[in-house]
GUFINU-854433 format. One line per 5 residues: number of its first residue (from 0); for each residue x, y, z negated of C-alpha. Coordinates in pm, 1 decimal, always signed. Layout:
! GUFINU-854433
NUM) X,Y,Z; ...
//
This chain:
! GUFINU-854433
0) -2775.7,+3075.4,-3792.1; -2871.6,+2789.2,-3568.5; -2578.3,+2862.1,-3393.0; -2379.3,+2785.1,-3671.6; -2229.3,+2425.5,-3692.5
5) -2474.8,+2309.5,-3967.8; -2111.0,+2051.3,-4010.4; -1824.2,+2125.0,-3774.1; -1484.1,+1854.5,-3790.8; -1150.9,+2057.7,-3650.3
10) -861.6,+1874.5,-3542.0; -910.0,+1626.4,-3866.1; -531.6,+1416.3,-3812.5; -559.4,+1111.3,-4111.0; -258.8,+884.9,-4151.2
15) -228.6,+593.1,-4351.1; +147.3,+336.9,-4367.5; +275.4,+720.4,-4119.1; +16.3,+605.7,-3819.2; -235.0,+838.5,-3756.7
20) -586.2,+596.4,-3797.5; -841.5,+925.9,-3710.4; -575.9,+1122.3,-3511.1; -686.7,+1530.8,-3371.6; -1082.3,+1428.8,-3419.6
25) -1356.3,+1737.4,-3385.0; -1688.0,+1761.1,-3389.8; -1983.3,+2005.6,-3429.9; -2322.1,+1870.8,-3599.7; -2703.2,+2164.1,-3594.8
30) -2889.0,+2211.0,-3855.4; -3174.2,+1924.8,-3727.7; -2977.9,+1790.1,-3464.3; -2818.1,+1371.3,-3500.0; -2433.9,+1247.4,-3360.5
35) -2334.8,+927.7,-3382.8; -1988.6,+837.8,-3453.7; -2002.8,+466.3,-3136.7; -1694.9,+223.0,-3180.6; -1569.1,-93.5,-3287.5
40) -1471.6,-176.8,-3618.6; -1132.1,-12.3,-3729.3; -1120.6,+281.1,-3462.4; -1137.5,+556.4,-3709.6; -1482.8,+593.0,-3775.2
45) -1588.3,+525.0,-4117.3; -1252.5,+729.0,-4177.8; -1419.4,+1035.0,-4066.6; -1731.6,+955.2,-4283.9; -1529.3,+1002.5,-4615.8
50) -1322.9,+1307.2,-4517.7; -1657.2,+1483.9,-4392.3; -1763.6,+1378.2,-4711.5; -1546.0,+1484.5,-4952.9; -1424.3,+1155.6,-5027.4
55) -1133.8,+1125.2,-4878.7; -833.2,+1390.1,-4804.6; -739.4,+1420.0,-4430.9; -423.4,+1498.3,-4309.4; -435.7,+1831.0,-4098.4
60) -713.2,+1965.5,-3955.8; -1042.5,+2127.6,-4145.1; -1369.9,+2034.7,-4223.2; -1726.7,+2316.8,-4259.9; -2059.5,+2338.1,-4390.5
65) -2214.7,+2641.8,-4225.0; -1949.5,+2823.2,-4128.9; -1738.0,+2757.0,-4457.3; -1439.9,+2541.8,-4527.2; -1473.1,+2282.2,-4736.8
70) -1150.1,+2090.0,-4723.5; -863.9,+2263.3,-4511.7; -490.4,+2224.3,-4604.7; -565.7,+2408.7,-4945.2; -927.3,+2403.5,-5010.4
75) -1112.1,+2037.3,-5118.6; -1409.2,+2100.0,-5225.1; -1517.6,+1747.5,-5349.6; -1790.5,+1589.6,-5264.3; -2059.9,+1740.2,-5464.2
80) -2027.5,+2064.9,-5413.4; -2085.7,+2066.9,-5002.9; -2433.4,+1995.0,-4985.2; -2396.6,+1656.5,-4833.0; -2606.1,+1325.4,-4888.9
85) -2491.1,+953.6,-4812.3; -2678.2,+723.5,-4728.0; -2484.1,+339.5,-4690.8; -2565.2,-34.1,-4559.6; -2635.7,-190.7,-4927.9
90) -2813.0,+80.2,-5037.1; -2655.0,+183.4,-5350.6; -2963.6,+144.4,-5557.8; -2946.5,+168.4,-5958.1; -3100.5,-148.8,-6035.5
95) -3120.0,-7.0,-6433.0; -3320.0,+239.2,-6329.2; -3667.6,+299.6,-6195.4; -3794.6,+389.5,-5876.6; -3919.7,+718.6,-5942.8
100) -3552.0,+787.2,-6156.8; -3356.7,+643.5,-5842.7; -3508.2,+898.4,-5692.9; -3420.2,+1221.1,-5911.8; -3119.8,+1114.9,-5938.8
105) -2892.5,+1478.0,-5945.8; -3212.4,+1635.5,-5952.2; -3187.3,+1978.9,-6152.5; -3460.7,+2217.8,-6231.0; -3776.7,+2143.9,-6456.7
110) -3849.8,+1749.9,-6523.4; -4208.4,+1920.4,-6415.5; -4060.9,+2033.5,-6070.6; -3807.1,+1686.1,-6088.4; -4166.8,+1461.3,-6159.2
115) -4325.5,+1717.8,-5843.4; -4000.2,+1663.7,-5551.9; -3981.3,+1264.4,-5671.2; -4355.7,+1250.2,-5600.5; -4380.8,+1406.7,-5253.0
120) -4025.6,+1265.2,-5191.3; -4189.7,+828.3,-5216.6; -4519.5,+999.1,-5086.5; -4345.2,+1112.8,-4710.8; -4168.7,+739.9,-4748.2
125) -4431.4,+523.9,-4825.6; -4364.5,+430.1,-5141.4; -4559.7,+639.8,-5385.3; -4720.9,+285.0,-5563.7; -4395.1,+137.6,-5637.4
130) -4273.7,+519.4,-5810.9; -4244.1,+279.5,-6144.2; -4153.6,-5.4,-5967.9; -3770.4,-190.6,-6039.5; -3505.8,-212.4,-5741.4
135) -3541.4,-582.7,-5713.0; -3936.3,-590.8,-5716.5; -3890.1,-447.8,-5326.9; -3798.7,-574.7,-5026.0; -3510.2,-514.3,-4800.9
140) -3669.0,-190.9,-4641.4; -3845.1,-56.5,-4877.0; -3475.7,+26.1,-5059.8; -3329.5,+157.1,-4749.6; -3676.1,+385.1,-4772.6
145) -3576.6,+474.4,-5146.0; -3261.6,+526.1,-5059.1; -3297.3,+751.6,-4841.0; -3616.0,+985.6,-5030.2; -3297.2,+1029.7,-5303.2
150) -3020.2,+1102.9,-5019.0; -3250.7,+1435.5,-4954.4; -3386.8,+1475.8,-5263.5; -3141.5,+1755.8,-5308.4; -3184.3,+1917.8,-5010.8
155) -2861.9,+1841.4,-4850.1; -2740.8,+2026.1,-4592.8; -2565.1,+1740.9,-4418.4; -2692.9,+1399.4,-4405.7; -2338.3,+1135.8,-4404.2
160) -2532.9,+738.6,-4299.2; -2245.0,+472.0,-4280.8; -2495.8,+158.3,-4065.4; -2734.6,+213.7,-4291.9; -2943.5,-21.0,-4090.1
165) -2733.4,-305.1,-4037.1; -2856.9,-483.7,-4375.2; -3196.4,-488.6,-4259.6; -3451.3,-758.7,-4094.3; -3436.2,-681.2,-3764.5
170) -3905.9,-671.0,-3731.3; -3806.3,-362.1,-3938.7; -3510.6,-175.5,-3823.8; -3678.2,+29.8,-3605.3; -3990.0,+116.7,-3737.7
175) -3690.3,+247.6,-3998.0; -3518.3,+367.8,-3764.0; -3748.6,+601.5,-3676.3; -3937.4,+729.5,-3997.5; -3601.8,+781.7,-4109.0
180) -3517.9,+1029.3,-3828.3; -3765.2,+1170.9,-3873.3; -3815.7,+1264.5,-4223.3; -3406.3,+1411.6,-4200.7; -3519.6,+1627.6,-3905.9
185) -3802.4,+1848.6,-4046.6; -3574.3,+1843.5,-4333.8; -3370.5,+2024.0,-4087.1; -3044.6,+1844.0,-4219.9; -2762.8,+1794.1,-3977.2
190) -2697.4,+1423.6,-3983.7; -2348.4,+1230.6,-3889.5; -2401.9,+851.4,-3816.4; -2194.4,+573.9,-3777.9; -2247.1,+288.3,-3610.2
195) -2040.4,+19.6,-3434.8; -2429.1,-77.4,-3180.6; -2474.9,+170.6,-2920.6; -2837.1,+20.0,-2936.5; -2863.3,+207.8,-3202.5
200) -2674.8,+531.3,-3165.0; -2890.3,+554.2,-2794.3; -3187.1,+482.9,-2996.1; -3101.5,+812.0,-3260.1; -2875.4,+986.0,-3116.5
205) -2898.3,+1390.1,-3006.6; -2506.3,+1293.0,-2887.0; -2281.2,+1027.0,-2875.1; -1939.9,+1064.9,-3036.6; -1736.4,+728.0,-2843.9
210) -1398.1,+671.8,-3037.3; -1148.6,+396.6,-2968.4; -822.3,+365.9,-3122.8; -885.6,+705.6,-3361.1; -949.4,+989.0,-3121.0
215) -1251.3,+1081.0,-2935.3; -1253.0,+876.3,-2624.2; -1617.3,+1092.2,-2479.6; -1883.2,+1244.5,-2609.0; -2253.6,+1360.7,-2466.4
220) -2590.4,+1288.5,-2441.3; -2652.6,+888.2,-2452.1; -2792.5,+894.2,-2082.6; -2436.2,+1132.8,-1998.4; -2247.7,+867.9,-2230.9
225) -2399.5,+549.0,-2045.0; -2452.4,+685.5,-1731.0; -2086.0,+913.3,-1653.9; -1852.9,+654.8,-1843.4; -1534.3,+828.7,-1912.4
230) -1378.5,+482.5,-1779.2; -1457.4,+61.2,-1733.9; -1383.5,+15.6,-2179.6; -1602.8,+321.2,-2233.4; -1863.4,+116.2,-1973.9
235) -1815.1,-207.4,-2152.5; -1903.2,-63.1,-2456.9; -2234.9,+6.2,-2371.2; -2297.9,-367.0,-2196.8; -2182.7,-636.4,-1970.7
240) -2008.4,-511.3,-1697.6; -1972.4,-640.4,-1380.6; -1614.1,-561.4,-1231.6; -1468.3,-609.8,-860.4; -1129.2,-507.5,-755.8
245) -1031.3,-367.1,-430.9; -757.9,-137.8,-247.3; -803.7,+211.9,-111.9; -742.6,+366.4,+149.1; -762.2,+708.3,+312.3
250) -963.7,+792.3,-32.2; -1186.1,+459.6,+66.9; -1218.7,+113.2,-130.5; -1352.9,-129.2,+107.4; -1553.0,-437.0,-29.9
255) -1755.7,-666.8,+30.4; -2064.9,-389.1,-1.0; -1960.6,-264.1,+192.6; -1677.5,+84.7,+121.0; -1720.0,+328.3,-174.2
260) -1526.7,+631.2,-233.6; -1261.3,+666.4,-445.3; -1168.5,+1127.3,-364.6; -789.2,+1159.6,-530.7; -610.3,+834.2,-513.0
265) -367.0,+734.3,-330.4; -365.7,+500.2,-42.5; -261.7,+107.0,-181.1; -380.6,+210.2,-560.2; -578.5,-56.9,-622.0
270) -924.1,+20.2,-803.3; -1226.0,-171.0,-1024.9; -1547.3,-110.1,-882.3; -1761.0,-110.4,-1226.8; -2119.6,-186.5,-1217.6
275) -2359.5,-332.0,-1464.1; -2589.2,-635.9,-1438.7; -2897.3,-522.9,-1397.7; -2793.2,-207.7,-1140.7; -2695.0,-518.4,-918.2
280) -3000.8,-621.0,-695.9; -3115.2,-965.9,-468.8; -3266.3,-933.7,-205.7; -3478.5,-1154.6,-127.9; -3613.9,-931.9,+205.1
285) -3270.9,-1059.8,+375.2; -3238.3,-1456.4,+266.2; -3165.0,-1643.0,+528.8; -3075.3,-1335.4,+717.8; -2789.4,-1244.7,+697.5
290) -2611.5,-865.9,+587.9; -2777.3,-639.0,+748.2; -2614.2,-311.3,+543.3; -2854.2,-19.8,+410.2; -2764.3,+322.9,+383.6
295) -2845.8,+324.0,-4.2; -2742.1,+28.4,-65.2; -2458.5,-63.7,+152.0; -2286.7,-451.5,+253.0; -2524.2,-766.7,+165.5
300) -2293.1,-1004.3,+35.0; -2432.9,-1401.2,-77.6; -2351.8,-1583.4,-381.2; -2471.9,-1959.2,-501.0; -2627.7,-1940.3,-883.0
305) -2413.7,-2058.1,-1061.2; -2644.9,-2054.2,-1364.0; -2969.3,-1905.7,-1478.7; -3153.9,-1784.1,-1837.5; -3453.9,-1727.6,-1920.2
310) -3403.9,-1416.6,-2229.2; -3762.2,-1354.4,-2281.2; -3820.7,-1035.9,-2097.9; -3570.3,-1081.9,-1838.1; -3328.6,-1352.1,-1657.6
315) -3002.7,-1348.3,-1654.9; -2847.7,-1495.3,-1354.2; -2490.4,-1588.2,-1256.8; -2389.2,-1621.0,-883.8; -2063.0,-1784.6,-733.2
320) -1944.4,-1521.2,-523.0; -1875.1,-1647.7,-202.9; -1551.8,-1336.0,-54.3; -1343.7,-1460.3,-419.2; -1500.1,-1746.4,-586.2
325) -1572.3,-1458.0,-879.6; -1877.3,-1417.6,-1089.4; -2093.9,-1164.8,-1112.1; -2458.7,-1153.2,-1281.0; -2765.1,-1014.7,-1279.1
330) -3033.0,-922.8,-1447.6; -3446.7,-987.8,-1279.1; -3823.8,-977.9,-1411.9; -3826.7,-1308.9,-1590.1; -4119.5,-1451.3,-1378.7
335) -3791.5,-1518.0,-1182.1; -3552.0,-1777.6,-1287.8; -3366.9,-1952.0,-981.9; -3196.7,-2287.3,-935.9; -2876.4,-2333.2,-951.2
340) -2704.9,-2361.1,-700.6; -2942.8,-2169.8,-528.8; -2782.8,-1913.9,-197.9; -2893.2,-1598.1,-230.1; -2730.8,-1209.8,-101.4
345) -2736.8,-957.6,-372.2; -2741.4,-526.8,-337.6; -2572.0,-282.3,-536.8; -2677.1,+0.9,-665.6; -2415.2,+177.9,-574.5
350) -2532.9,+565.8,-734.0; -2480.0,+328.3,-1012.5; -2096.6,+257.4,-985.8; -1798.4,+328.0,-1129.9; -1527.1,+341.9,-955.5
355) -1207.7,+307.7,-1249.3; -868.7,+255.4,-1173.2; -764.1,-116.2,-1241.1; -690.5,-285.7,-1575.2; -311.9,-429.8,-1593.8
360) -468.6,-725.5,-1802.5; -671.2,-1067.6,-1687.5; -915.5,-1024.4,-1468.9; -1245.1,-1007.9,-1641.9; -1663.4,-978.6,-1613.7
365) -1723.4,-860.5,-1946.7
//
């Protein structure tokens, strides 16, 4: 049974005004796993979540829970018949009900059974002392935990979450997310979490599905999606990037940092070599001695410090490169904060560079 997806979405299409806001989206989530739908506002991720919940209906495709169809061209079960829990950004607690009454809302069974379940859940989220409190008496983090307890009280097979942590203070967010994730995994629910924050997706997901313009453009484990982006836009969604443009000749691209492989790319094609700031290294050993190539990192290139900013655990340094006057950004340990105008030699982590077809729009470094 464990190899049957708890939630499966097959080729979902949803159109508004003739435009496909969700275009052939497919997802499969096993019990106890978390999939994050990640993407910018307007990419279709919330519409996908609403279709999975039964709040909205697709124009084509199927939704299945534990292998059984809950929505297709002929059948559309309402949300309450799908064994699905919902959590939203505003928590949506009933202000006229106590904490205990909020958690018990929707529970079936005898009064004794409901009271026992409420007590268990409030103990798990460490809110037993607030059992008789009102929602307005709780902090944002406490309200979020009550919303979690209410959502899992009926033991749903699927939990759908639409940016439920975005309203929390930064100091609370990480702890609340970790606690929520632990409880949901213990419950064995399949979790579909919508977010526009890459850090949240990386922290919580077993799988990330990156959406753009209504489609899933890349899906996989966080490590793979981050380190093997499908295209330049995918790389840029997770962090700042640097872009170095070159032209392919004989499956190689010549740059001031040495040659880069571009297999299968026709000669004369322009490509963008993308690298994140944390993968640019300052070569202190060669300062004042000029470039000397190495097998791993290729040829160093010189830049002059344009700006350096202390960021806490690291410093962000911007360099004006000698070879074309472009700006490259590097993140370095915060103990190093070079003065503006300082010339330094830079090296690239070649194993962290990505070569993509050149983007047609105006070139940018982030």
